[in-house]
N, C-alpha and C positions, 0 to 999 in steps of 0.2 A: 283566224289569224291571232287574235288576242289570247285565245285558249292555248295555242302553241307557245306564244311568248311567255305566258305565266308558267306553263309546264317546264319550259327550258330554264326559266329563272329559278324555279324551285329545285330542279335537279342540280343546277350550279351551286346553289346555296348548300344543299345537302352534301355535295361532293367536297365543298370547302370545309364544312363542319367535320366530316369524317377524316379529312386529311390532317386535322390538328388534334393534338392531345389536350384534354381539359385539365386544368389544375385541380388538385384535391388538397384539403387541409393536411398539413404535415402529420398531425396526430393520427389521421386516418391511414395515411400511407405507411407510417412507421408501426402502426398497430397498437399503440398505447401512449399514455402520458409519461412524462419524465420529470422527476423532482431533482433540481440541481443541488449538489452537496453544500454549496455556500449561499446564504442569502445576502444579496448585494442590493443596496438601495438604488433604485432607478433601473434595475434589470429584472427580468422575469424570475420568479421563484420556481415555476414549473413551465414545462413546454406549453401547456394549454393557456398560460398567461400571455403568450406571444400571439395575439389575435392577428389573423390575416396571413400567417406564415403558411405558404403552400409549396407543394412539390409537384412538378410537372415533368413531362418528357417529350422527346421528339425522336425521329429516326433519321440517321444520316444516309447519304446516298450509297454507302457500302453496307447498309443494313444493320447498323448498331443503334440500340436504344440508349440515348443519353438522357440522364435526369438533371434537373436543375431546381434550385430553391428560389423562391420569389416572395417578396413582401414590399408593401408600401406603394405609393403613387408619386408621380412627378418625373423629373429628369432621370433617365435610366443610367445606372452604374452596373457594369458587368465585371464580376470578380472571377478570376481563374485561379483555383487553388494550386498549391505546390504538389510535388510528387507524394503520392500516398494520402493526400488530404481530400477533403470533401466539404460540402456545404454545412454539415453539422458543426464543424469547427468555427464557422463564421456566425454562429447564433447570436453572440453578443454584438458583433459588428453590424449584423443585419438589423437587429432590434433598435440600435441607436440611430442608424442611418435611415431606416424605413419611416421615421417620423417626417422625413423631408423629401426622400427620393424613392424611386422604384429600384429596388435592389435585386439583382439576379446573380446567383452563384452557380456556375456550371460544374457538375461532377465530370471530370474527364473520363474517357473510356478506360475501363479496367480499374476504376476508382469509385469509392462511395456507392451510390445507388445506381450508377450506370452499368451497362452490360459488360460482362467479361468476354473477351474474344481474343483469339491467338493471332490476329492480324491488325495492320494499321498502327503498329507500335513504334512509330517514329514521330518526331516533332513536326515534320511537314504535314502529316495526316492530322495531328492534333490542331495545327493551324487551320486546316480545312474544316475540321469539326467546329472550331470557333466561328469560322465564316458561315457555316450552315446554321449555327445557333443564332447568329445575328440575323440571317435571312428568315429563319423561323419566327423570330420575334417581330420582324417587320419594322424595325427601328432604322431611321435614316442615319442617326448619329447617337453615340452613347459615350460615356466616360468608361475607360477600361482600366482595371487594376489587376496586376498579376503579382502573386507572391511566389518566391522561389521558382520552381520549374514553371509555374503559371506565367511568370514574366517571359520565360523563353517561348512559351506557347504564343504569347502576344507578339514577340519578335518574329516568330515564324509567320504569323498572320500578316504582319506588316511587310515582311519580305515578299510574300506571295501576292498580297492584295492591296498594299499601300495603306494610307491613313485616312482615306475619304470618310469612313464611317466612325472615326475616332475623334471626339471633340477634345478631350484631354486624356492623358495617360499617367498612370502611377505604377511604379515598380518597387517591390519590397525585397531588398537584400538578396539579389540573385547574381552569382558570378557570371561573367560574360563568356568565359570559357573555363569549364571545370577541368578539362584536360590540360596539363602542362606540357607544352611542346619542348622537346629536348634541346632545340637550338635557341630558346628564349633566354634573354638576360633575366636577372631577378626583378628588374623594374618592369619588364614586359609581363612576367608572371603575376606580379602584384596588381598591375593595371587591369589584367584580364580576370584576375581572381582564381587562377589555376590552383587546384588543390589535390590533384592526383596525377601520377605518371602511368597509372595502369587502371583503365576502366574495368577490366575483368576483376582485379583484386578489390577495387572499390565496391563492385557489385557483391562480391563474395563477403565483404565485411558487413554489408547490410543484412546478409543472411546468417551472420554470427561467426564468420571466420576471424581468426586473430588479425589484428590490424595495428596501424600506427599513423602518426601525423603525416607521413609521406604518401599514404594511400588514400586517406579520407580525412575530411575536416572533423576531427574528434570533438572540437568545441561545439559544433552543431548538435552532435549526439548528446553531449553532456547537458547542454542548455535545454534540450527537449525533455530530458529526464528530470531536470530541476523545474518542477511545475510552477514554483515561484509565487504567482499571484492567485487570488481566489477566482478571478475571471478566467484564467487559463485552466485552472482545475475544473471549473464548471463546464467549459466548452469541450475539454478533452474527455471528461467523464461521459458527457452526452454522446460524443462521436464514438467513443470506444464501446459503449453499451448498445447503441442502437444501429450503428452502421458497421458492417463487417467487410473488410478488404481481404482479398485472396492474394497472398504474397506471390504466388506463382504467376498470376496474370499481371499484377502490379509491377513486378520487376522487369517485364519484357521491354519496357521503353528505356530502361536505365542506360544501356550501352549507347544508344543514339543520343540520349540526353547529355551524357557525360562528354561525348566527343564533338558536339557542335561548338563552333566558334562564331559568336554573334558580333564581333567587333565591326564588321562592315555595315551591318544593319544599324548598330548604334551610331556609327559615325556618319552615315549617309542617308538613312531612310526615315528617321524619326523627326518629323517636322511639325509636331503639335506640342502645345504646352505640356510639360512633363514634371512630375514630382518623383523624387527618389528617396526611399526610406531605408535607413540602416541604423546601427547602434554601436556603442563603444564595446559591447561584448560580442561583436561579430568580427570575424576575420576578413569580411568583405569590404570593410570601409575603404581601403585604397582603390578597389575596382569601382566602387560606387562614386568616388570622387572623380575617377577617370571618366566614368559615364557622364557625369555632370559637365565635365570639360568638353565633351563631344556633342552634347545635345544643346543647341543654342537656347539660352533663356531658361534652362531647366533649374529646378530648385532641389536642394539637398537637405534632408532632415536627418540629423544624427542624434539619436536618443541616448541619453546618459545611462550609466549603470542603474541609477536610482529610478530611471523611467522605464526600466526593463528593456534596455536597448540591446536586443539580440535578434537572432533570426526569426523569433516568434513574437516580435514587438506588437503586432496588430492584435494578437490574441491575449497577450499578457497585460497589455495596457490599451484596451479598446477605446476607453474614453478619450485619451489623448490622441490616439491614432485617428479616430473618426472626426474629432474636432479639427485636427490638422488637415486631414483629407478634405473635409467639407469646406474649410477656409480656402484651401487651394482651388477647389472646383468652383467656388463662388467668386474668386478674385477676378 
């Protein structure tokens, strides 16, 4: 009787072990070390200086291998990157926060180190991927932070599954509806953050087609090219050299991303403490102010031009961002 019990227990443990992916040091997964172009006091000079940075993976219920970056111990914070982004760009943010928290950055499908597939390329599926990530981690509650399209992924998650697993939320500079409806007033457009009347032309612009301010937010594109700070130069160089995105797969989600309207989720479904980040160099300030007006008790952080207050504020000014985020989470 006891022999059968022990055997059953061992089989169960082995099955549990094989169903989970085990983390590996980032330097092993990426295949080599990396020296950052700028030496910044208080941040790693080389990737190998970031002790404890790991890359792990799990498989979704539709058979897609998703990768995630992990460091630190303590209360978990889950970061969801924007369109085309990945955990490598969070290297400074992770390093600073990992001193106090367990930091997890999910590479969305078709981005970063996650698998490229021609299916599931809609925000509802990305929201489901996030749910499966939370389930994989086995955490009851975590703080969630979404940047750009990553905020929309969290809104999709909340729309589908509610906020039970979210302790606090933070959103960084994401329009609430990228698509501008033809019957909107200018006030409605500004409140929603609408920036295009043609999702198809916007997508073509990202592929290099001629464009203008009526098709896509040119300010975001300009600010991305203006590397600005040494911090941003370091994280962008690291991501560009060691993580390769395939534009063909990466672009598959863009139409759905552009045409979603999240105003109902913002107004009715976010019931947890929320921080909203934007900056004077972003065209999204009016929509972020509207979001604050809709989410009871939410806090708005508007970074100045001198504080690198644009769409990339968390990466251009990671010291201020991580300080502000940590203060909000601990409040």
